[in-house]
N, C-alpha and C positions, 0 to 999 in steps of 0.2 A: 119797417122798423129801423133799418140801417141809416136812412136819411135823417130821421129824428135824432138818433144817437149821435151822429156826426155833427148835426146842427147844435145840439145841446153841448158837445164837448167843445166846439169852436166858440160858443157864447161864454163858456165858463173860463176858458183859456183867455178870451179877450177881457173879461172883467177882472180876473186875478192878475193877468199880466199888466193891464193898464193900471190897476191900483198900485202895484209894486213899482211900475215905472214913474207913476205920478209921485209917489213917496220918495223916490230917488231924486226927481227933479226938485221937489220941495227941499230936500236935504242939500241942495246947492247953496241956499241961503240960510237954512236952519242947521243946527249941529246934527251931524250924522255922517255915515259913510256913503255918501252920494256915489263915489267911484266904484263902490261895490254893489249897491242896490240897483242902479240903472242897468248895468249889463245883465243882472239877474232877471229884471223886468223884460228887457229885450229878449233874453234867452227863453223866457216863458212864452212870449208872444211869438217867438221865431219857430215854435213847434207847430204853428197853425198858419202863420202868415209870411209870405215871402218878403214883403217889405221890411219886417222886423229882421229877418235873416240877413238882408243887405246892410242895414244899419250896423247890426252886430259885427258883421264881417269888416265893414269899414272901420268901426271902432277898434277892432282887435288889430287891423293893419296899421292904424295910426299909432297904437301903443307900441306895437313891434318896432315901428320907425323911430320912436323916442327912446327905446331902451338902447343902452350901449352895446355895441356889437350886434346890431340887429340884422345885419346882413348875413348872420350865420344861422338863421332859422329860429324856430320856437324854442329849442333847448339851449340857445346861446352859444352853440358851438362847442359843447363839452365833450364832444366825441374825441377818440384817440387820434393823435397826429402821427401820420407815418414818417419814415425817413431816418430811423434810428439804426 
């Protein structure tokens, strides 16, 4: 029974994640928040598929590189500075 459940879950994740991802890609040319929807679709797919996890990680790394002060980590370097 475990194999059936695992396969069914994987199929549902594939359908839902692919649909959300396709909507996000369509929003690149249609009005809508594509930059929000595409990572959500990849996040759904990443729960079951390694390739989606890799794309999501690569996308996150590129966004972090584009942000000002990206060399300071995810929180933007808002930690306390010593030396006072």
